[in-house]
N, C-alpha and C positions, 0 to 999 in steps of 0.2 A: 239790372240790365245796363244801367248807365255806366257802371264800372267796366262791364264786359265791352261795351261800345268804345269806351276810352282806351282800353287795352288794345282792341283791334286797330284803332286809329294810330296807336303808337307803333305798331308792327306792320301794318299794311302800307303800301306806297301812298304818298299824298294824293288825295282826291279819289281813292278807290272806295273808301267807306261810304255807304249809304244805308238807310234803313232796309231797303230791298236786298242789298248784298248781305246784310246781317241776317235777315230772315232766311235767305238762301243757304247761308252757312248752317244755320240751325236745322234746316231741313235735312242737311247731310248727316246730322247726328242720328237720325232715324233711318236714312237711306243706306248708310254704311254700317254693316253688322259689327265691325270692330269698334266704332264709336258707341253704338247702342250697348254693346256688351260691357264696355268700359264704364259708362255712366250707370247702367242698370246693376252693375256689381256693387256700386255704392248704395243704391236703394232701388228696388224693383220699380220700374216706371219712371225713373229719373230722366232718362233720355227724352221721353215724350213730355215730361213736365218742363224741362229746359227748352225744348222746341216751342211748346205752347207759350211759355213765358216770353221768349224772344218775339214771337209773333204778336203777342199782346202789347209789348212795350216798345218795340223797335219802330 
């Protein structure tokens, strides 16, 4: 997750990143069917796994 946070900080405007914002982004992976479909195509349940991992480590 540290690499994901680093990537976000590289592309988000300065000062926008926070652990709370990171968790909110991860919530979107489940809330938006397009993202869920994308991640779950890699492995069933991957979207929820990613969301849970971000919530644990962010």
